[in-house]
C-alpha positions as CSV (number, residue, x, y, z in Angstrom):
1,X,-239.0,27.0,-240.5
2,X,-236.7,27.4,-237.5
3,X,-236.4,23.6,-237.3
4,X,-235.4,23.3,-240.9
5,X,-232.5,25.8,-240.4
6,X,-231.1,23.5,-237.7
7,X,-231.9,20.1,-239.2
8,X,-230.6,20.7,-242.7
9,X,-227.0,21.7,-241.6
10,X,-227.1,18.9,-239.0
11,X,-228.0,16.3,-241.6
12,X,-225.2,17.6,-243.9
13,X,-222.7,17.4,-241.1
14,X,-223.8,13.9,-240.2
15,X,-223.6,12.8,-243.9
16,X,-220.1,14.2,-244.3
17,X,-219.1,12.5,-241.0
18,X,-220.4,9.2,-242.3
19,X,-218.6,9.6,-245.6
20,X,-215.4,10.4,-243.8
21,X,-215.8,7.3,-241.6
22,X,-216.4,5.1,-244.7
23,X,-213.4,6.5,-246.5
24,X,-211.2,6.0,-243.4
25,X,-212.4,2.3,-243.2
26,X,-211.4,1.9,-246.8
27,X,-208.0,3.4,-246.3
28,X,-207.2,1.3,-243.3
29,X,-208.2,-1.9,-245.2
30,X,-211.1,-2.9,-243.0
31,X,-212.8,-4.8,-245.9
32,X,-209.8,-6.9,-247.0
33,X,-210.6,-10.3,-245.6
34,X,-214.3,-10.7,-245.2
35,X,-214.3,-14.5,-245.5
36,X,-211.7,-14.9,-242.8
37,X,-213.6,-12.8,-240.4
38,X,-216.8,-14.8,-241.1
39,X,-215.0,-18.1,-240.5
40,X,-213.2,-16.9,-237.4
41,X,-216.4,-16.3,-235.4
42,X,-217.3,-19.9,-235.9
43,X,-214.0,-21.3,-234.5
44,X,-214.0,-22.5,-231.0
45,X,-211.0,-20.8,-229.4
46,X,-210.3,-21.2,-225.7
47,X,-207.0,-19.3,-226.1
48,X,-208.6,-16.1,-224.8
49,X,-209.7,-17.8,-221.6
50,X,-207.1,-17.6,-218.8
51,X,-208.7,-20.6,-217.0
52,X,-208.7,-22.8,-220.0
53,X,-206.9,-26.2,-219.8
54,X,-204.2,-26.7,-222.3
55,X,-205.3,-30.0,-223.8
56,X,-202.2,-30.3,-226.0
57,X,-199.7,-30.2,-223.2
58,X,-197.5,-33.3,-222.8
59,X,-197.3,-34.4,-219.2
60,X,-194.3,-36.5,-218.2
61,X,-194.9,-39.9,-216.8
62,X,-194.6,-40.3,-213.0
63,X,-191.6,-42.2,-211.6
64,X,-193.7,-45.0,-210.2
65,X,-194.8,-45.9,-213.8
66,X,-198.3,-44.5,-213.6
67,X,-199.6,-41.7,-215.8
């Protein structure tokens, strides 16, 4: 019976905490663009890598005519 007097208030506190976290996530619009987040994880982005080579950069031609 002593365990019940600890576990019941603890479960109520945890339930209220979960409800508050859910309401906070709704208020801060965490669920607005679910399709975009699902598609973003599939994209290959090297932009975050500092050592990535910029493949779109235009290099000037050398003066001797070579590339």
